[in-house]
A tleap script that builds the chain and sets N, CA, C and O, in Angstrom:
source leaprc.protein.ff14SB
mol = sequence {
  NMET THR ALA PRO VAL ARG TRP ALA ARG TRP
  LEU LEU VAL LEU VAL ALA LEU SER HIE VAL
  VAL VAL ALA VAL VAL LEU TRP THR ARG GLN
  ASP VAL LEU ARG ASN GLU ILE ALA ALA GLN
  HIE PRO ASP PHE GLY ALA ASP GLU VAL ALA
  ARG SER ALA ALA ILE ALA VAL THR SER GLY
  ALA VAL PHE HIE GLY VAL LEU LEU VAL VAL
  CYS LEU LEU LEU ALA TRP LYS LEU ALA THR
  GLY ARG PRO TRP THR ARG ARG LEU THR THR
  VAL SER GLN LEU LEU SER VAL VAL PHE SER
  VAL PHE SER TRP SER SER SER PRO MET PHE
  HIE VAL VAL ILE PRO LEU VAL GLY ALA VAL
  GLN VAL ALA VAL VAL VAL LEU LEU TRP ALA
  PRO PRO ALA SER ARG ARG PHE PHE THR CGLU
}
set mol.1.N position { -9.729 -22.490 8.828 }
set mol.1.CA position { -9.828 -21.347 7.870 }
set mol.1.C position { -9.951 -21.711 6.476 }
set mol.1.O position { -9.368 -22.666 5.961 }
set mol.2.N position { -10.736 -20.910 5.884 }
set mol.2.CA position { -11.097 -21.218 4.288 }
set mol.2.C position { -10.029 -21.084 3.298 }
set mol.2.O position { -9.221 -20.195 3.568 }
set mol.3.N position { -9.838 -21.671 2.330 }
set mol.3.CA position { -8.799 -21.260 1.213 }
set mol.3.C position { -9.095 -19.737 0.742 }
set mol.3.O position { -8.085 -19.035 0.696 }
set mol.4.N position { -10.095 -19.225 0.448 }
set mol.4.CA position { -10.143 -17.690 0.377 }
set mol.4.C position { -9.649 -16.630 1.012 }
set mol.4.O position { -9.279 -15.551 0.549 }
set mol.5.N position { -9.679 -17.169 2.533 }
set mol.5.CA position { -9.315 -16.179 3.839 }
set mol.5.C position { -7.523 -16.691 3.721 }
set mol.5.O position { -6.639 -15.904 4.059 }
set mol.6.N position { -7.294 -17.709 3.342 }
set mol.6.CA position { -5.974 -18.119 3.417 }
set mol.6.C position { -5.197 -17.235 2.301 }
set mol.6.O position { -4.206 -16.547 2.547 }
set mol.7.N position { -5.808 -17.371 1.048 }
set mol.7.CA position { -5.236 -16.362 -0.145 }
set mol.7.C position { -5.056 -15.306 -0.015 }
set mol.7.O position { -4.103 -14.698 -0.503 }
set mol.8.N position { -6.178 -14.701 0.871 }
set mol.8.CA position { -6.340 -13.077 1.031 }
set mol.8.C position { -4.968 -12.936 2.148 }
set mol.8.O position { -4.105 -12.069 2.010 }
set mol.9.N position { -4.967 -13.772 3.051 }
set mol.9.CA position { -3.318 -12.968 3.942 }
set mol.9.C position { -2.379 -13.383 3.318 }
set mol.9.O position { -1.350 -12.749 3.549 }
set mol.10.N position { -2.281 -14.162 2.635 }
set mol.10.CA position { -0.971 -14.483 1.933 }
set mol.10.C position { -0.962 -13.093 0.873 }
set mol.10.O position { 0.080 -12.447 0.983 }
set mol.11.N position { -1.936 -12.548 -0.109 }
set mol.11.CA position { -2.092 -11.526 -0.667 }
set mol.11.C position { -1.645 -10.468 0.066 }
set mol.11.O position { -0.589 -9.925 -0.257 }
set mol.12.N position { -2.403 -10.012 1.183 }
set mol.12.CA position { -1.646 -9.192 2.416 }
set mol.12.C position { -0.315 -8.888 2.633 }
set mol.12.O position { 0.179 -7.765 2.738 }
set mol.13.N position { 0.192 -9.882 2.688 }
set mol.13.CA position { 1.573 -10.219 2.692 }
set mol.13.C position { 2.145 -9.534 1.437 }
set mol.13.O position { 2.872 -8.547 1.551 }
set mol.14.N position { 1.890 -9.939 0.507 }
set mol.14.CA position { 2.146 -9.585 -0.726 }
set mol.14.C position { 2.323 -7.985 -0.694 }
set mol.14.O position { 3.374 -7.399 -0.954 }
set mol.15.N position { 1.117 -7.393 -0.330 }
set mol.15.CA position { 1.063 -5.931 -0.623 }
set mol.15.C position { 2.155 -5.404 0.730 }
set mol.15.O position { 3.015 -4.529 0.626 }
set mol.16.N position { 1.881 -6.088 1.797 }
set mol.16.CA position { 2.953 -5.652 3.097 }
set mol.16.C position { 4.719 -5.436 2.024 }
set mol.16.O position { 5.330 -4.402 1.751 }
set mol.17.N position { 4.946 -6.486 1.776 }
set mol.17.CA position { 6.270 -6.435 1.148 }
set mol.17.C position { 6.348 -5.154 0.370 }
set mol.17.O position { 7.182 -4.260 0.510 }
set mol.18.N position { 5.222 -5.216 -0.574 }
set mol.18.CA position { 5.206 -3.959 -1.677 }
set mol.18.C position { 5.954 -2.628 -0.748 }
set mol.18.O position { 7.015 -2.015 -0.863 }
set mol.19.N position { 4.914 -2.567 0.106 }
set mol.19.CA position { 5.017 -0.931 0.841 }
set mol.19.C position { 6.786 -1.046 1.262 }
set mol.19.O position { 7.404 0.017 1.200 }
set mol.20.N position { 7.469 -2.153 1.628 }
set mol.20.CA position { 8.780 -1.974 1.975 }
set mol.20.C position { 9.607 -1.847 0.588 }
set mol.20.O position { 10.590 -1.112 0.669 }
set mol.21.N position { 9.375 -2.427 -0.634 }
set mol.21.CA position { 9.770 -1.986 -2.071 }
set mol.21.C position { 9.738 -0.555 -2.258 }
set mol.21.O position { 10.696 0.088 -2.686 }
set mol.22.N position { 8.542 -0.034 -1.907 }
set mol.22.CA position { 8.245 1.606 -2.322 }
set mol.22.C position { 9.435 2.188 -1.514 }
set mol.22.O position { 10.325 2.800 -2.103 }
set mol.23.N position { 9.455 2.023 -0.313 }
set mol.23.CA position { 10.149 2.870 0.443 }
set mol.23.C position { 11.426 2.763 0.152 }
set mol.23.O position { 12.020 3.838 0.066 }
set mol.24.N position { 12.275 1.430 -0.096 }
set mol.24.CA position { 13.668 1.193 -0.252 }
set mol.24.C position { 13.625 1.858 -1.826 }
set mol.24.O position { 14.612 2.578 -1.974 }
set mol.25.N position { 13.003 1.830 -2.699 }
set mol.25.CA position { 12.704 2.334 -4.123 }
set mol.25.C position { 13.259 3.977 -4.066 }
set mol.25.O position { 14.271 4.531 -4.495 }
set mol.26.N position { 12.122 4.416 -3.354 }
set mol.26.CA position { 12.139 6.217 -2.854 }
set mol.26.C position { 13.686 6.318 -2.306 }
set mol.26.O position { 14.322 7.271 -2.758 }
set mol.27.N position { 14.255 5.591 -1.538 }
set mol.27.CA position { 15.588 6.025 -0.974 }
set mol.27.C position { 16.722 5.758 -1.903 }
set mol.27.O position { 17.617 6.597 -2.014 }
set mol.28.N position { 16.742 4.719 -2.533 }
set mol.28.CA position { 17.749 4.655 -3.288 }
set mol.28.C position { 17.795 5.419 -4.630 }
set mol.28.O position { 18.839 5.699 -5.219 }
set mol.29.N position { 16.405 5.760 -5.095 }
set mol.29.CA position { 16.214 6.491 -6.263 }
set mol.29.C position { 15.925 8.074 -5.907 }
set mol.29.O position { 15.071 8.759 -6.469 }
set mol.30.N position { 16.800 8.513 -4.871 }
set mol.30.CA position { 16.368 9.949 -4.453 }
set mol.30.C position { 16.771 10.908 -5.485 }
set mol.30.O position { 16.356 12.062 -5.596 }
set mol.31.N position { 17.718 10.243 -6.310 }
set mol.31.CA position { 18.187 11.106 -7.350 }
set mol.31.C position { 17.249 11.743 -8.545 }
set mol.31.O position { 17.304 12.870 -9.038 }
set mol.32.N position { 16.282 10.536 -8.876 }
set mol.32.CA position { 15.506 10.523 -9.823 }
set mol.32.C position { 14.137 11.485 -9.199 }
set mol.32.O position { 13.497 12.233 -9.937 }
set mol.33.N position { 13.849 11.316 -7.786 }
set mol.33.CA position { 12.976 12.017 -7.296 }
set mol.33.C position { 13.379 13.379 -7.615 }
set mol.33.O position { 12.617 14.148 -8.200 }
set mol.34.N position { 14.678 13.732 -7.208 }
set mol.34.CA position { 15.090 15.539 -7.130 }
set mol.34.C position { 14.886 15.573 -8.554 }
set mol.34.O position { 13.951 16.373 -8.570 }
set mol.35.N position { 15.125 15.223 -9.999 }
set mol.35.CA position { 14.933 15.542 -11.169 }
set mol.35.C position { 13.394 16.028 -11.350 }
set mol.35.O position { 12.986 17.035 -11.928 }
set mol.36.N position { 12.500 14.785 -10.534 }
set mol.36.CA position { 11.155 14.931 -11.002 }
set mol.36.C position { 11.090 16.207 -10.246 }
set mol.36.O position { 10.791 17.099 -11.040 }
set mol.37.N position { 11.234 16.632 -9.135 }
set mol.37.CA position { 10.952 17.551 -8.391 }
set mol.37.C position { 11.029 18.848 -9.088 }
set mol.37.O position { 10.149 19.705 -9.176 }
set mol.38.N position { 12.822 18.856 -9.809 }
set mol.38.CA position { 13.267 19.777 -10.301 }
set mol.38.C position { 12.647 20.414 -11.549 }
set mol.38.O position { 12.600 21.598 -11.884 }
set mol.39.N position { 12.118 19.156 -12.229 }
set mol.39.CA position { 10.983 19.388 -13.616 }
set mol.39.C position { 9.720 19.878 -13.275 }
set mol.39.O position { 9.036 20.455 -14.120 }
set mol.40.N position { 9.357 19.721 -12.191 }
set mol.40.CA position { 7.450 20.051 -12.107 }
set mol.40.C position { 7.524 21.516 -11.238 }
set mol.40.O position { 6.578 22.297 -11.138 }
set mol.41.N position { 8.890 21.704 -10.627 }
set mol.41.CA position { 9.093 23.296 -10.065 }
set mol.41.C position { 10.385 23.865 -10.348 }
set mol.41.O position { 11.409 23.946 -9.671 }
set mol.42.N position { 10.099 24.226 -11.473 }
set mol.42.CA position { 11.655 25.038 -12.306 }
set mol.42.C position { 12.077 26.106 -11.180 }
set mol.42.O position { 13.293 26.263 -11.068 }
set mol.43.N position { 11.283 26.834 -10.360 }
set mol.43.CA position { 11.503 27.909 -9.758 }
set mol.43.C position { 11.890 27.545 -8.414 }
set mol.43.O position { 11.806 28.445 -7.578 }
set mol.44.N position { 12.360 26.237 -7.976 }
set mol.44.CA position { 12.929 25.659 -7.073 }
set mol.44.C position { 14.457 25.986 -6.953 }
set mol.44.O position { 15.048 25.648 -7.978 }
set mol.45.N position { 15.254 26.532 -6.025 }
set mol.45.CA position { 16.870 26.206 -6.159 }
set mol.45.C position { 17.129 24.922 -5.811 }
set mol.45.O position { 16.202 24.174 -5.501 }
set mol.46.N position { 18.355 24.529 -5.818 }
set mol.46.CA position { 18.805 23.526 -5.447 }
set mol.46.C position { 18.693 22.869 -4.087 }
set mol.46.O position { 18.355 21.715 -3.823 }
set mol.47.N position { 19.063 23.891 -3.255 }
set mol.47.CA position { 18.336 23.586 -1.954 }
set mol.47.C position { 16.954 23.102 -1.763 }
set mol.47.O position { 16.727 22.321 -0.839 }
set mol.48.N position { 16.030 23.485 -2.533 }
set mol.48.CA position { 14.960 23.554 -2.103 }
set mol.48.C position { 14.356 22.325 -2.888 }
set mol.48.O position { 13.275 21.816 -2.590 }
set mol.49.N position { 15.120 21.928 -3.863 }
set mol.49.CA position { 14.582 20.826 -4.225 }
set mol.49.C position { 15.404 19.505 -3.735 }
set mol.49.O position { 15.069 18.400 -4.161 }
set mol.50.N position { 16.537 19.661 -2.789 }
set mol.50.CA position { 16.783 18.582 -2.216 }
set mol.50.C position { 16.141 18.224 -0.894 }
set mol.50.O position { 15.974 17.102 -0.415 }
set mol.51.N position { 15.744 19.669 -0.296 }
set mol.51.CA position { 14.711 19.380 1.068 }
set mol.51.C position { 13.432 18.634 0.613 }
set mol.51.O position { 13.025 17.681 1.277 }
set mol.52.N position { 12.690 19.111 -0.676 }
set mol.52.CA position { 11.701 18.413 -0.991 }
set mol.52.C position { 12.006 16.958 -0.856 }
set mol.52.O position { 11.540 16.148 -0.053 }
set mol.53.N position { 12.938 16.782 -1.865 }
set mol.53.CA position { 13.216 15.001 -2.041 }
set mol.53.C position { 13.291 14.664 -0.821 }
set mol.53.O position { 12.621 13.658 -0.584 }
set mol.54.N position { 14.238 15.410 0.717 }
set mol.54.CA position { 14.148 14.524 1.668 }
set mol.54.C position { 12.962 14.599 2.354 }
set mol.54.O position { 13.032 13.690 3.181 }
set mol.55.N position { 11.764 15.245 2.501 }
set mol.55.CA position { 10.612 15.255 2.924 }
set mol.55.C position { 9.760 14.454 1.983 }
set mol.55.O position { 8.658 14.205 2.471 }
set mol.56.N position { 9.922 14.051 0.958 }
set mol.56.CA position { 8.981 13.111 0.129 }
set mol.56.C position { 9.711 11.798 0.486 }
set mol.56.O position { 8.903 10.869 0.456 }
set mol.57.N position { 10.629 11.504 0.727 }
set mol.57.CA position { 11.468 10.045 1.037 }
set mol.57.C position { 10.829 9.885 2.149 }
set mol.57.O position { 9.950 9.024 2.181 }
set mol.58.N position { 11.144 10.748 3.437 }
set mol.58.CA position { 10.831 10.545 4.817 }
set mol.58.C position { 9.429 10.447 4.949 }
set mol.58.O position { 9.144 9.698 5.883 }
set mol.59.N position { 8.206 11.030 4.234 }
set mol.59.CA position { 7.272 10.903 4.335 }
set mol.59.C position { 6.346 9.789 3.987 }
set mol.59.O position { 5.315 9.357 4.504 }
set mol.60.N position { 7.127 9.434 2.831 }
set mol.60.CA position { 6.765 8.145 2.209 }
set mol.60.C position { 7.277 6.782 3.035 }
set mol.60.O position { 6.605 5.753 3.105 }
set mol.61.N position { 8.470 6.950 3.591 }
set mol.61.CA position { 8.945 5.885 4.642 }
set mol.61.C position { 7.969 5.727 5.585 }
set mol.61.O position { 7.401 4.639 5.688 }
set mol.62.N position { 7.686 6.662 6.295 }
set mol.62.CA position { 6.529 6.585 7.259 }
set mol.62.C position { 5.233 6.260 7.009 }
set mol.62.O position { 4.526 5.691 7.840 }
set mol.63.N position { 4.902 6.551 6.022 }
set mol.63.CA position { 3.364 6.213 5.508 }
set mol.63.C position { 3.494 4.776 5.210 }
set mol.63.O position { 2.839 3.972 5.873 }
set mol.64.N position { 4.377 4.333 4.156 }
set mol.64.CA position { 4.341 2.684 3.860 }
set mol.64.C position { 4.876 2.123 5.132 }
set mol.64.O position { 4.580 0.945 5.334 }
set mol.65.N position { 5.606 2.726 6.037 }
set mol.65.CA position { 5.984 1.928 7.161 }
set mol.65.C position { 4.753 1.465 7.839 }
set mol.65.O position { 4.620 0.268 8.092 }
set mol.66.N position { 3.568 2.593 8.245 }
set mol.66.CA position { 2.589 2.141 9.021 }
set mol.66.C position { 1.464 0.974 8.021 }
set mol.66.O position { 0.715 0.124 8.503 }
set mol.67.N position { 1.678 1.306 6.475 }
set mol.67.CA position { 0.726 0.354 6.033 }
set mol.67.C position { 1.653 -0.911 6.077 }
set mol.67.O position { 1.066 -1.990 6.163 }
set mol.68.N position { 2.719 -0.920 6.041 }
set mol.68.CA position { 3.446 -2.505 6.318 }
set mol.68.C position { 2.743 -3.192 7.374 }
set mol.68.O position { 2.122 -4.253 7.315 }
set mol.69.N position { 2.963 -2.324 8.467 }
set mol.69.CA position { 2.489 -3.063 9.889 }
set mol.69.C position { 1.057 -3.097 10.145 }
set mol.69.O position { 0.683 -3.899 11.000 }
set mol.70.N position { -0.031 -2.195 9.417 }
set mol.70.CA position { -1.249 -2.457 8.920 }
set mol.70.C position { -1.479 -3.959 8.483 }
set mol.70.O position { -2.126 -4.785 9.126 }
set mol.71.N position { -0.873 -4.159 7.344 }
set mol.71.CA position { -0.941 -5.130 6.430 }
set mol.71.C position { -0.767 -6.293 7.473 }
set mol.71.O position { -1.635 -7.061 7.889 }
set mol.72.N position { 0.588 -6.232 7.798 }
set mol.72.CA position { 0.928 -7.589 8.675 }
set mol.72.C position { 0.198 -7.752 9.260 }
set mol.72.O position { -0.423 -8.774 8.969 }
set mol.73.N position { -0.370 -6.906 10.586 }
set mol.73.CA position { -1.022 -7.015 11.795 }
set mol.73.C position { -2.634 -7.693 11.171 }
set mol.73.O position { -3.327 -8.540 11.735 }
set mol.74.N position { -2.851 -7.140 10.122 }
set mol.74.CA position { -4.475 -7.717 9.504 }
set mol.74.C position { -4.043 -9.250 8.868 }
set mol.74.O position { -4.825 -10.159 9.144 }
set mol.75.N position { -3.182 -9.498 8.267 }
set mol.75.CA position { -2.819 -10.461 7.786 }
set mol.75.C position { -2.971 -11.543 8.823 }
set mol.75.O position { -3.756 -12.474 8.642 }
set mol.76.N position { -2.197 -11.429 9.961 }
set mol.76.CA position { -2.087 -12.395 11.315 }
set mol.76.C position { -3.597 -12.429 11.882 }
set mol.76.O position { -4.249 -13.466 12.006 }
set mol.77.N position { -4.031 -11.191 12.192 }
set mol.77.CA position { -5.606 -10.996 12.792 }
set mol.77.C position { -6.600 -11.855 11.840 }
set mol.77.O position { -7.266 -12.729 12.396 }
set mol.78.N position { -6.707 -11.713 10.799 }
set mol.78.CA position { -7.881 -12.222 9.767 }
set mol.78.C position { -8.237 -14.055 10.263 }
set mol.78.O position { -9.329 -14.623 10.288 }
set mol.79.N position { -6.986 -14.554 10.576 }
set mol.79.CA position { -7.011 -15.918 11.196 }
set mol.79.C position { -8.056 -16.365 12.497 }
set mol.79.O position { -8.437 -17.483 12.844 }
set mol.80.N position { -8.255 -15.435 12.881 }
set mol.80.CA position { -9.017 -15.209 13.733 }
set mol.80.C position { -10.490 -15.428 13.593 }
set mol.80.O position { -11.202 -15.797 14.526 }
set mol.81.N position { -10.857 -15.213 12.534 }
set mol.81.CA position { -12.382 -14.732 11.837 }
set mol.81.C position { -13.312 -13.822 12.470 }
set mol.81.O position { -14.511 -13.795 12.193 }
set mol.82.N position { -12.785 -13.126 13.267 }
set mol.82.CA position { -13.630 -12.090 14.153 }
set mol.82.C position { -13.850 -11.013 12.887 }
set mol.82.O position { -12.998 -10.586 12.107 }
set mol.83.N position { -15.372 -10.703 12.952 }
set mol.83.CA position { -16.002 -9.762 11.684 }
set mol.83.C position { -15.259 -8.241 11.828 }
set mol.83.O position { -15.455 -7.417 10.934 }
set mol.84.N position { -14.368 -7.890 13.032 }
set mol.84.CA position { -14.088 -6.734 12.927 }
set mol.84.C position { -12.721 -6.628 12.057 }
set mol.84.O position { -12.339 -5.514 11.697 }
set mol.85.N position { -11.916 -7.912 11.691 }
set mol.85.CA position { -10.914 -7.968 11.155 }
set mol.85.C position { -11.019 -7.914 9.774 }
set mol.85.O position { -9.996 -7.558 9.190 }
set mol.86.N position { -12.075 -8.197 9.043 }
set mol.86.CA position { -12.656 -8.333 7.798 }
set mol.86.C position { -12.909 -6.938 7.289 }
set mol.86.O position { -12.355 -6.425 6.317 }
set mol.87.N position { -13.937 -6.317 8.173 }
set mol.87.CA position { -14.185 -4.894 7.985 }
set mol.87.C position { -12.837 -4.076 7.809 }
set mol.87.O position { -12.644 -3.401 6.799 }
set mol.88.N position { -11.877 -4.171 8.881 }
set mol.88.CA position { -10.872 -3.115 8.983 }
set mol.88.C position { -10.025 -3.599 7.704 }
set mol.88.O position { -9.727 -2.723 6.892 }
set mol.89.N position { -9.618 -4.906 7.458 }
set mol.89.CA position { -9.217 -4.924 6.119 }
set mol.89.C position { -9.464 -4.122 4.580 }
set mol.89.O position { -8.833 -3.620 3.650 }
set mol.90.N position { -10.855 -4.399 5.047 }
set mol.90.CA position { -11.362 -3.929 3.858 }
set mol.90.C position { -11.327 -2.266 3.550 }
set mol.90.O position { -11.069 -1.692 2.493 }
set mol.91.N position { -11.610 -1.825 4.595 }
set mol.91.CA position { -11.435 -0.346 4.655 }
set mol.91.C position { -9.892 0.078 4.146 }
set mol.91.O position { -9.561 0.925 3.315 }
set mol.92.N position { -9.093 -0.805 4.937 }
set mol.92.CA position { -7.843 -0.415 5.028 }
set mol.92.C position { -7.103 -0.406 3.226 }
set mol.92.O position { -6.436 0.460 2.660 }
set mol.93.N position { -7.585 -1.742 2.756 }
set mol.93.CA position { -7.367 -1.825 1.300 }
set mol.93.C position { -8.017 -0.930 0.435 }
set mol.93.O position { -7.322 -0.554 -0.509 }
set mol.94.N position { -9.128 -0.499 0.497 }
set mol.94.CA position { -9.559 0.315 -0.337 }
set mol.94.C position { -9.498 1.721 -0.290 }
set mol.94.O position { -9.808 2.560 -1.135 }
set mol.95.N position { -8.976 1.843 1.018 }
set mol.95.CA position { -8.268 3.482 1.153 }
set mol.95.C position { -6.916 3.565 0.456 }
set mol.95.O position { -6.452 4.590 -0.043 }
set mol.96.N position { -6.337 2.360 0.481 }
set mol.96.CA position { -5.023 2.684 0.369 }
set mol.96.C position { -5.022 2.412 -1.439 }
set mol.96.O position { -4.047 2.738 -2.117 }
set mol.97.N position { -6.104 1.859 -1.961 }
set mol.97.CA position { -6.443 2.342 -3.376 }
set mol.97.C position { -6.490 3.322 -3.616 }
set mol.97.O position { -5.725 3.879 -4.403 }
set mol.98.N position { -7.866 4.109 -2.706 }
set mol.98.CA position { -7.768 5.561 -3.166 }
set mol.98.C position { -6.559 6.466 -3.038 }
set mol.98.O position { -6.345 7.387 -3.826 }
set mol.99.N position { -5.651 6.117 -1.847 }
set mol.99.CA position { -4.352 7.186 -1.481 }
set mol.99.C position { -3.517 7.115 -2.776 }
set mol.99.O position { -3.113 8.151 -3.304 }
set mol.100.N position { -3.221 5.722 -3.363 }
set mol.100.CA position { -2.478 5.413 -4.344 }
set mol.100.C position { -2.657 6.689 -5.616 }
set mol.100.O position { -1.732 7.022 -6.357 }
set mol.101.N position { -3.848 7.195 -5.647 }
set mol.101.CA position { -4.232 8.033 -6.861 }
set mol.101.C position { -3.115 9.284 -6.615 }
set mol.101.O position { -2.608 9.835 -7.592 }
set mol.102.N position { -2.734 9.734 -5.081 }
set mol.102.CA position { -1.752 10.858 -4.795 }
set mol.102.C position { -0.612 10.017 -5.385 }
set mol.102.O position { -0.126 10.602 -6.353 }
set mol.103.N position { -0.061 8.918 -5.144 }
set mol.103.CA position { 1.115 8.512 -5.713 }
set mol.103.C position { 1.241 8.751 -6.983 }
set mol.103.O position { 2.084 9.561 -7.369 }
set mol.104.N position { 0.312 7.995 -7.969 }
set mol.104.CA position { 0.163 8.440 -8.872 }
set mol.104.C position { 0.508 9.393 -9.518 }
set mol.104.O position { 1.233 9.351 -10.511 }
set mol.105.N position { -0.175 10.759 -8.819 }
set mol.105.CA position { 0.052 12.019 -9.422 }
set mol.105.C position { 0.923 12.582 -9.072 }
set mol.105.O position { 1.066 13.722 -9.514 }
set mol.106.N position { 1.821 12.088 -8.196 }
set mol.106.CA position { 2.946 12.936 -7.482 }
set mol.106.C position { 4.082 12.513 -8.329 }
set mol.106.O position { 4.736 13.498 -8.672 }
set mol.107.N position { 4.611 11.249 -8.849 }
set mol.107.CA position { 5.466 11.049 -9.113 }
set mol.107.C position { 5.275 9.631 -10.315 }
set mol.107.O position { 4.714 8.618 -9.898 }
set mol.108.N position { 5.660 9.670 -11.426 }
set mol.108.CA position { 5.412 8.509 -12.574 }
set mol.108.C position { 6.414 7.507 -12.086 }
set mol.108.O position { 6.275 6.490 -12.766 }
set mol.109.N position { 7.480 7.344 -11.089 }
set mol.109.CA position { 8.107 6.281 -10.474 }
set mol.109.C position { 7.703 4.899 -10.528 }
set mol.109.O position { 8.335 3.921 -10.925 }
set mol.110.N position { 6.382 5.004 -9.997 }
set mol.110.CA position { 5.669 3.846 -9.652 }
set mol.110.C position { 4.557 3.401 -10.581 }
set mol.110.O position { 3.882 2.385 -10.418 }
set mol.111.N position { 4.408 4.494 -11.828 }
set mol.111.CA position { 3.131 3.959 -12.528 }
set mol.111.C position { 2.953 2.637 -12.787 }
set mol.111.O position { 1.803 2.199 -12.828 }
set mol.112.N position { 4.266 1.631 -13.044 }
set mol.112.CA position { 3.576 0.461 -13.126 }
set mol.112.C position { 3.153 -0.487 -12.310 }
set mol.112.O position { 2.461 -1.470 -12.574 }
set mol.113.N position { 3.802 0.009 -10.868 }
set mol.113.CA position { 3.534 -1.015 -9.887 }
set mol.113.C position { 1.787 -0.623 -8.989 }
set mol.113.O position { 1.086 -1.330 -8.265 }
set mol.114.N position { 1.649 0.549 -9.399 }
set mol.114.CA position { 0.567 0.861 -8.789 }
set mol.114.C position { -0.886 0.400 -9.231 }
set mol.114.O position { -1.730 0.085 -8.392 }
set mol.115.N position { -1.092 0.381 -10.385 }
set mol.115.CA position { -2.580 -0.365 -10.531 }
set mol.115.C position { -2.256 -2.150 -10.375 }
set mol.115.O position { -3.246 -2.868 -10.240 }
set mol.116.N position { -0.844 -2.814 -10.401 }
set mol.116.CA position { -0.734 -4.229 -9.744 }
set mol.116.C position { -1.032 -4.149 -8.626 }
set mol.116.O position { -2.009 -4.886 -8.492 }
set mol.117.N position { -0.677 -3.486 -7.271 }
set mol.117.CA position { -0.741 -3.325 -5.984 }
set mol.117.C position { -2.371 -3.272 -6.058 }
set mol.117.O position { -3.110 -4.220 -5.792 }
set mol.118.N position { -2.704 -2.213 -6.397 }
set mol.118.CA position { -4.293 -2.097 -6.216 }
set mol.118.C position { -4.977 -2.980 -6.761 }
set mol.118.O position { -5.976 -3.247 -6.093 }
set mol.119.N position { -4.854 -3.699 -7.920 }
set mol.119.CA position { -5.701 -5.095 -7.950 }
set mol.119.C position { -5.632 -6.181 -7.018 }
set mol.119.O position { -6.518 -6.977 -6.707 }
set mol.120.N position { -4.130 -6.075 -6.511 }
set mol.120.CA position { -4.091 -7.415 -5.294 }
set mol.120.C position { -4.886 -6.826 -4.096 }
set mol.120.O position { -5.470 -7.614 -3.354 }
set mol.121.N position { -4.942 -5.564 -3.874 }
set mol.121.CA position { -5.848 -5.095 -2.994 }
set mol.121.C position { -7.251 -5.415 -2.931 }
set mol.121.O position { -7.794 -5.810 -1.899 }
set mol.122.N position { -7.907 -5.227 -4.159 }
set mol.122.CA position { -9.135 -5.443 -4.347 }
set mol.122.C position { -9.325 -7.030 -4.431 }
set mol.122.O position { -10.367 -7.577 -4.072 }
set mol.123.N position { -8.191 -7.731 -4.952 }
set mol.123.CA position { -8.672 -8.909 -4.774 }
set mol.123.C position { -8.879 -9.356 -3.283 }
set mol.123.O position { -9.690 -10.172 -2.846 }
set mol.124.N position { -8.060 -8.710 -2.701 }
set mol.124.CA position { -7.869 -9.241 -0.789 }
set mol.124.C position { -9.585 -9.378 -0.584 }
set mol.124.O position { -10.216 -10.371 -0.223 }
set mol.125.N position { -10.147 -7.872 -0.988 }
set mol.125.CA position { -11.450 -7.372 -0.544 }
set mol.125.C position { -12.268 -8.228 -1.002 }
set mol.125.O position { -13.193 -8.599 -0.280 }
set mol.126.N position { -12.110 -8.766 -2.378 }
set mol.126.CA position { -12.949 -9.814 -3.093 }
set mol.126.C position { -12.896 -11.122 -2.039 }
set mol.126.O position { -13.876 -11.292 -1.313 }
set mol.127.N position { -12.004 -11.847 -1.970 }
set mol.127.CA position { -11.827 -12.845 -1.477 }
set mol.127.C position { -12.295 -13.085 -0.087 }
set mol.127.O position { -12.519 -14.229 0.311 }
set mol.128.N position { -12.451 -12.014 0.675 }
set mol.128.CA position { -13.073 -11.617 2.185 }
set mol.128.C position { -14.421 -11.604 1.989 }
set mol.128.O position { -14.983 -11.676 3.082 }
set mol.129.N position { -15.128 -11.548 1.153 }
set mol.129.CA position { -16.542 -11.049 1.075 }
set mol.129.C position { -17.602 -11.765 -0.048 }
set mol.129.O position { -18.801 -12.000 0.097 }
set mol.130.N position { -16.764 -12.013 -1.169 }
set mol.130.CA position { -17.420 -12.610 -2.308 }
set mol.130.C position { -17.625 -14.675 -2.237 }
set mol.130.O position { -18.499 -15.312 -2.825 }
set mol.131.N position { -16.809 -15.098 -1.577 }
set mol.131.CA position { -16.985 -16.603 -1.539 }
set mol.131.C position { -17.828 -16.819 -0.122 }
set mol.131.O position { -17.707 -16.154 0.907 }
set mol.132.N position { -18.713 -17.934 -0.367 }
set mol.132.CA position { -19.741 -18.009 0.681 }
set mol.132.C position { -19.009 -18.463 1.796 }
set mol.132.O position { -19.419 -18.070 2.889 }
set mol.133.N position { -17.795 -19.367 1.772 }
set mol.133.CA position { -16.822 -20.099 2.601 }
set mol.133.C position { -16.252 -18.938 3.456 }
set mol.133.O position { -16.221 -18.919 4.687 }
set mol.134.N position { -15.804 -17.970 2.612 }
set mol.134.CA position { -15.570 -16.610 3.466 }
set mol.134.C position { -16.471 -16.517 4.467 }
set mol.134.O position { -16.294 -17.088 5.543 }
set mol.135.N position { -17.648 -15.698 4.168 }
set mol.135.CA position { -18.520 -14.966 4.669 }
set mol.135.C position { -18.886 -15.959 5.768 }
set mol.135.O position { -19.175 -15.445 6.849 }
set mol.136.N position { -18.931 -17.523 5.673 }
set mol.136.CA position { -19.447 -18.006 6.842 }
set mol.136.C position { -18.302 -17.994 7.854 }
set mol.136.O position { -18.578 -17.946 9.053 }
set mol.137.N position { -16.982 -18.036 7.424 }
set mol.137.CA position { -15.951 -17.855 8.370 }
set mol.137.C position { -15.832 -16.740 9.313 }
set mol.137.O position { -15.422 -16.792 10.472 }
set mol.138.N position { -16.211 -15.812 8.708 }
set mol.138.CA position { -16.468 -14.534 9.425 }
set mol.138.C position { -17.790 -14.542 10.447 }
set mol.138.O position { -17.850 -13.738 11.378 }
set mol.139.N position { -18.858 -15.532 10.191 }
set mol.139.CA position { -19.922 -15.174 10.954 }
set mol.139.C position { -20.084 -16.249 11.934 }
set mol.139.O position { -20.942 -16.095 12.803 }
set mol.140.N position { -19.241 -17.522 11.912 }
set mol.140.CA position { -19.358 -18.576 12.950 }
set mol.140.C position { -18.990 -18.104 13.960 }
set mol.140.O position { -18.986 -18.777 14.991 }
savepdb mol mol.pdb
quit
């Protein structure tokens, strides 16, 4: 396995860990989330705000849980050198960057983290496609 592919795998594990952190932060900072929802929707009553926050936490946990599994699976499978692993990793990471726009627009809670994780995800893609050693690894 080439050094760029090894780096890409480690960065994928880092991205996977970020998905755990996001879910934990959502769960532990539900009060902040409720305040944000109440500020964005002043017409919501307390029950509706609480229900909206619970839905956001649950859906965030499911979404980030799926991405956690996908990242870890791809980090493991990239070692096989099969071309589909590189393509699926590329698609998943670039789609994740696109989906982060939704997270950015829905809450300022993660405004510091989103660009950092996005940069790491783009770095994964670059490491898998740009270095000649990576391209050879997936074509041999």
